[in-house]
C-alpha positions as CSV (number, residue, x, y, z in Angstrom):
1,M,7.7,64.0,5.7
2,R,8.2,60.3,6.5
3,D,10.9,58.0,5.1
4,P,10.6,54.2,5.1
5,V,12.4,52.4,7.9
6,L,14.9,49.6,7.1
7,L,14.5,46.6,9.4
8,P,16.8,43.5,9.7
9,I,15.1,40.1,9.4
10,E,15.3,39.3,13.1
11,Q,13.5,42.4,14.0
12,V,10.9,41.8,11.3
13,I,10.2,38.2,12.5
14,A,9.7,39.5,16.1
15,A,7.4,42.2,14.9
16,L,5.3,40.3,12.3
17,P,2.0,40.6,14.2
18,E,2.5,44.3,14.5
19,F,2.4,45.0,10.7
20,D,-1.1,45.6,9.3
21,T,-0.1,44.3,5.9
22,I,2.9,42.6,4.4
23,L,3.5,43.5,0.8
24,D,5.5,41.2,-1.5
25,A,6.7,43.5,-4.3
26,R,8.2,40.7,-6.4
27,S,6.6,39.1,-9.4
28,P,3.8,36.6,-9.1
29,L,6.0,33.6,-10.0
30,E,8.5,34.6,-7.3
31,Y,5.7,35.0,-4.8
32,E,4.2,31.6,-5.8
33,E,7.5,29.9,-5.1
34,D,7.6,31.2,-1.6
35,H,6.8,34.3,0.5
36,L,6.7,35.6,4.1
37,P,3.7,34.4,6.2
38,G,0.6,36.3,5.4
39,A,2.2,38.3,2.6
40,L,0.0,39.9,-0.1
41,S,1.3,39.7,-3.6
42,V,1.5,43.3,-4.9
43,P,4.1,43.2,-7.8
44,V,5.7,46.4,-9.0
45,L,6.7,44.3,-12.1
46,D,4.7,41.4,-13.3
47,D,6.4,38.3,-14.7
48,R,6.6,39.5,-18.2
49,E,7.7,43.0,-17.2
50,R,10.4,41.7,-14.9
51,E,11.7,39.5,-17.8
52,R,11.8,42.6,-20.1
53,V,13.6,44.7,-17.6
54,G,16.0,41.9,-16.8
55,L,16.8,41.4,-20.4
56,A,17.5,45.1,-20.9
57,N,19.8,45.1,-17.9
58,A,21.8,42.2,-19.3
59,T,22.0,43.6,-22.9
60,L,21.9,47.4,-22.5
61,G,23.0,48.0,-19.0
62,A,21.6,49.2,-15.7
63,F,20.7,52.7,-16.8
64,E,18.6,51.6,-19.8
65,A,16.9,49.0,-17.7
66,K,16.0,51.5,-15.0
67,R,14.7,54.0,-17.7
68,L,12.5,51.2,-19.1
69,G,11.3,49.9,-15.7
70,A,10.7,53.2,-13.8
71,P,7.5,54.2,-15.6
72,I,6.2,50.7,-15.4
73,V,6.9,50.5,-11.7
74,A,5.4,53.9,-11.1
75,R,2.2,52.9,-12.9
76,N,1.9,49.6,-11.0
77,I,2.5,51.3,-7.6
78,G,-0.2,53.9,-8.4
79,D,-2.6,51.2,-9.5
80,A,-1.9,49.1,-6.4
81,I,-2.5,52.1,-4.1
82,E,-5.8,52.9,-5.8
83,R,-7.0,49.3,-5.9
84,W,-5.9,48.0,-2.5
85,F,-4.9,50.8,-0.1
86,S,-6.8,54.0,-0.9
87,D,-9.1,53.5,2.2
88,R,-6.3,53.0,4.7
89,D,-6.1,55.6,7.5
90,R,-2.9,57.4,8.6
91,H,-2.1,54.7,11.2
92,W,-1.8,51.9,8.7
93,R,1.6,50.1,9.1
94,P,2.8,48.1,6.0
95,L,6.0,46.1,5.6
96,V,7.4,45.9,2.1
97,Y,10.0,43.5,0.7
98,C,11.3,42.3,-2.7
99,W,14.1,39.9,-3.7
100,R,17.0,41.8,-2.1
101,G,15.3,44.7,-0.4
102,G,16.5,47.1,-3.2
103,N,14.9,48.8,-6.1
104,R,11.4,47.3,-6.2
105,S,10.6,47.4,-2.5
106,G,12.5,50.7,-2.1
107,A,10.4,52.4,-4.7
108,F,7.1,51.1,-3.3
109,A,8.0,51.9,0.3
110,T,9.1,55.4,-0.5
111,V,5.8,56.3,-2.1
112,L,3.9,54.7,0.8
113,A,6.0,56.5,3.4
114,R,5.7,59.9,1.6
115,I,2.0,59.6,1.7
116,G,2.3,59.4,5.4
117,W,2.1,55.7,6.3
118,R,4.5,54.1,8.8
119,T,6.3,52.0,6.2
120,A,9.1,49.4,6.9
121,V,11.3,47.6,4.4
122,L,12.8,44.2,5.0
123,E,16.6,44.6,4.8
124,G,18.0,42.0,2.5
125,G,14.5,41.2,1.2
126,Y,13.3,37.7,0.6
127,R,16.9,36.4,0.5
128,A,17.3,37.4,4.1
129,F,14.1,35.6,5.1
130,R,15.1,32.5,3.2
131,R,18.5,32.3,5.0
132,Y,16.7,32.8,8.3
133,V,14.3,29.9,7.6
134,V,17.1,27.6,6.5
135,D,19.0,28.4,9.7
136,A,16.0,28.0,11.9
137,L,15.1,24.6,10.4
138,A,18.6,23.4,11.1
139,R,18.3,24.3,14.8
140,H,14.7,24.4,16.0
141,P,13.5,20.8,15.6
142,G,16.2,19.7,18.1
143,T,14.6,21.9,20.8
144,L,11.2,20.3,20.5
145,R,9.7,17.1,22.0
146,F,8.0,15.1,19.3
147,V,5.7,12.2,19.6
148,V,5.6,10.1,16.4
149,V,2.2,8.7,15.5
150,G,2.9,5.4,13.6
151,G,0.7,2.7,12.2
152,R,0.2,0.9,9.0
153,T,-1.5,2.6,6.0
154,G,-5.2,3.3,6.6
155,C,-4.9,3.6,10.4
156,A,-6.3,7.1,10.2
157,K,-3.0,8.7,11.4
158,S,-3.8,12.0,9.6
159,R,-7.3,12.1,11.1
160,L,-5.9,11.4,14.6
161,I,-3.4,14.2,14.1
162,G,-6.3,16.5,13.2
163,R,-8.4,15.4,16.1
164,L,-5.5,16.0,18.5
165,G,-5.3,19.5,17.2
166,V,-9.0,20.0,17.9
167,L,-8.4,18.8,21.4
168,G,-5.8,21.5,21.9
169,E,-2.6,19.5,21.3
170,Q,0.3,20.7,19.3
171,V,0.4,19.0,15.9
172,L,2.6,19.1,12.9
173,D,0.7,17.8,9.9
174,L,3.3,17.4,7.2
175,E,0.9,15.8,4.7
176,A,-1.4,18.8,5.0
177,L,1.5,21.2,4.5
178,A,2.8,19.2,1.5
179,S,-0.7,18.8,0.0
180,H,0.0,15.1,-0.4
181,R,-0.8,11.8,1.5
182,G,2.7,10.5,1.1
183,S,2.3,7.4,-1.0
184,V,2.3,6.5,-4.6
185,L,-1.4,7.0,-4.6
186,G,-1.2,10.0,-2.3
187,A,-1.6,13.0,-4.7
188,L,-4.7,15.0,-3.7
189,P,-7.3,15.8,-6.4
190,D,-7.3,19.4,-7.5
191,A,-4.3,20.2,-5.3
192,T,-0.8,21.3,-6.3
193,Q,2.1,20.6,-4.0
194,P,4.1,23.6,-2.8
195,S,7.6,24.2,-3.9
196,Q,10.4,22.9,-1.6
197,K,11.0,26.4,-0.4
198,R,7.4,27.0,0.3
199,F,7.1,23.7,2.1
200,E,10.0,24.6,4.3
201,S,8.6,28.0,5.1
202,L,5.3,26.5,6.1
203,I,7.1,24.0,8.4
204,W,9.1,26.8,10.0
205,D,6.0,29.0,10.4
206,R,4.3,26.1,12.3
207,L,7.3,25.1,14.4
208,R,7.8,28.6,15.7
209,T,4.4,28.6,17.3
210,F,5.1,25.5,19.5
211,D,5.7,25.5,23.2
212,A,8.9,23.5,23.8
213,S,7.6,22.2,27.1
214,R,4.7,20.4,25.5
215,P,4.8,17.4,23.0
216,V,4.3,17.9,19.3
217,Y,2.5,15.1,17.5
218,V,3.7,14.2,14.0
219,E,3.0,11.4,11.7
220,S,5.7,8.8,10.9
221,E,6.6,10.2,7.5
222,S,9.4,9.2,5.2
223,R,12.0,11.7,4.0
224,K,9.7,12.7,1.1
225,V,6.0,13.6,1.2
226,G,5.2,13.4,-2.5
227,R,7.9,15.6,-4.1
228,C,8.5,17.6,-0.9
229,Q,11.6,16.8,1.1
230,V,11.3,16.9,4.9
231,P,14.2,19.0,6.3
232,E,17.1,16.9,7.6
233,A,17.1,18.2,11.2
234,L,13.4,17.6,11.5
235,I,13.5,14.0,10.1
236,T,16.4,13.3,12.4
237,A,14.5,14.6,15.5
238,M,11.4,12.6,14.5
239,R,13.3,9.3,14.1
240,A,14.9,9.7,17.6
241,S,11.5,10.4,19.2
242,P,9.1,8.1,21.1
243,V,6.5,6.4,19.0
244,C,2.8,5.6,19.5
245,V,1.6,2.9,17.1
246,I,-2.1,2.8,15.9
247,D,-3.4,-0.8,15.4
248,A,-6.6,-1.4,13.3
249,D,-8.1,-4.4,11.6
250,T,-7.6,-4.6,7.8
251,S,-11.4,-4.2,7.4
252,V,-11.4,-0.9,9.3
253,R,-8.4,0.3,7.4
254,G,-10.1,-0.6,4.1
255,R,-13.2,1.4,4.9
256,L,-11.1,4.4,5.9
257,L,-9.0,4.2,2.7
258,L,-12.1,3.8,0.4
259,A,-13.5,7.0,1.9
260,E,-10.2,8.9,1.5
261,Y,-9.5,7.7,-2.1
262,E,-13.0,8.0,-3.4
263,H,-11.8,10.2,-6.3
264,F,-10.1,7.2,-7.9
265,R,-13.5,5.7,-8.7
266,S,-14.0,8.6,-11.2
267,D,-10.4,8.6,-12.4
268,L,-9.8,5.0,-13.3
269,K,-7.2,5.8,-16.0
270,G,-5.2,7.8,-13.5
271,L,-5.3,5.0,-10.9
272,L,-4.2,2.4,-13.5
273,A,-1.2,4.6,-14.4
274,L,-0.2,5.0,-10.8
275,L,-0.4,1.2,-10.2
276,E,1.8,0.7,-13.2
277,C,4.6,2.6,-11.3
278,L,4.7,-0.4,-8.9
279,V,5.7,-2.9,-11.6
280,P,9.4,-2.6,-10.7
281,L,8.6,-3.6,-7.1
282,H,6.0,-6.3,-7.6
283,G,6.2,-7.4,-11.2
284,S,3.7,-7.0,-14.1
285,V,1.6,-10.1,-13.1
286,R,0.6,-8.9,-9.7
287,V,0.1,-5.3,-10.8
288,S,-2.1,-6.5,-13.7
289,E,-4.2,-8.4,-11.1
290,W,-4.6,-5.2,-9.1
291,Q,-5.5,-3.2,-12.2
292,A,-8.1,-5.9,-13.2
293,L,-9.8,-5.5,-9.8
294,A,-10.0,-1.8,-10.3
295,Q,-11.4,-2.1,-13.8
296,A,-14.0,-4.6,-12.4
297,G,-15.0,-2.1,-9.6
298,R,-14.0,-4.6,-6.9
299,W,-12.8,-1.8,-4.6
300,P,-12.8,-3.5,-1.2
301,E,-10.8,-6.5,-2.6
302,L,-8.3,-4.2,-4.4
303,V,-7.7,-2.1,-1.2
304,E,-7.2,-5.2,0.9
305,R,-4.7,-6.7,-1.5
306,L,-2.8,-3.4,-1.8
307,L,-2.6,-3.2,2.0
308,L,-1.4,-6.8,2.5
309,E,0.8,-7.1,-0.5
310,H,2.3,-3.7,-0.9
311,Y,1.7,-1.1,1.8
312,D,2.1,-3.2,5.0
313,P,5.4,-5.0,4.1
314,S,6.9,-1.7,2.9
315,Y,5.7,0.3,6.0
316,D,6.9,-2.3,8.4
317,R,10.4,-2.4,6.9
318,S,10.6,1.4,6.9
319,M,9.5,1.7,10.5
320,R,12.0,-1.0,11.7
321,R,14.8,0.7,9.8
322,N,14.2,4.3,10.7
323,F,12.6,4.6,14.1
324,G,15.0,3.3,16.8
325,R,12.4,3.5,19.6
326,L,9.8,1.5,17.9
327,A,10.3,-1.5,20.2
328,E,9.2,0.6,23.2
329,A,6.2,2.1,21.4
330,H,2.8,2.5,23.1
331,R,0.1,0.7,21.0
332,I,-3.3,2.3,20.6
333,R,-6.4,0.4,19.3
334,L,-8.5,2.0,16.6
335,A,-11.8,0.0,16.9
336,G,-13.7,1.5,14.0
337,A,-13.8,4.0,11.1
338,D,-16.5,6.2,12.7
339,P,-15.8,9.7,14.3
340,E,-16.4,8.3,17.8
341,A,-13.7,5.7,17.3
342,I,-11.3,8.3,16.0
343,D,-12.0,10.5,19.0
344,L,-11.5,7.6,21.5
345,A,-8.2,6.7,19.8
346,A,-7.0,10.3,19.8
347,R,-7.7,10.7,23.5
348,A,-6.0,7.4,24.3
349,L,-3.0,8.6,22.2
350,R,-2.9,11.8,24.2
351,D,-3.1,9.9,27.5
352,A,-0.4,7.4,26.5
353,S,2.1,10.2,25.6
354,G,1.6,11.9,28.9
355,S,0.5,15.3,27.5
356,R,-2.4,15.7,30.0
């Protein structure tokens, strides 16, 4: 008869690829806020059930809460096994965790182990994982060699980062992880930004894959990407790193931006509201002029004015203030908005940073 094995977080991280399935026994809302890489949400108490049991614990005590919760947990575990795992053979190896590695994961893991599966439980649960991530993010960025990809808005920095990844280079795409393009107009349509904890876990999961002997390309982000805050040690390492600046004509940048922000053509009301947020910086007269261009459908003119009057001055000030090695930066020319031009600039960027 098997019993579940209790594993500390360091051992779990080292063995993550060895587990066939990682089971998050917490409620859906807890899972949505953050979870271990690749974890499957299999709650033993859903959000409403967890609230009921928690209220019983606070008002009636632990015994009454357990008496209320036990049959619910038992039913949910049984349903999960029938739905998800009834076809698993005897060699299946799951890892189970909950908030603290206690009642929820313990109950789930015990049933799985007694069936005969080689079941492990994360000691300390998600809290242990969270402490591990926070500690790693405070230390790990300082061990890596970053190359910052800079350039004014519309220089295809994100596309270049993506192309470098295709070419086999190590890339950290913070905007992709944050589901945001990083400016006042940067929210992605039909996309929700992750929680801060989830953003940090995604960064950690990416950083841990990197070879410290090779450069890691990252865009010249500010401290916040939308509502997501870049971890302090990472932003510090980025700002002390060498910079490669992408140069492109305003016309090229305009074409790239019009393609990226196509969704605003069908959401004029949303665009006007976002432009209104710039009144404290530029005054109501200038913002009204921008809004009038949008309402008239004069998109190329609007984009050019936003670049020259808002984005370029703001970006230039930020780069001068935050990136101490800007003066020694390599400069890469982006000659056009087509895929061939992106590829040529990415290869030139790779060559300039000496990663070949």
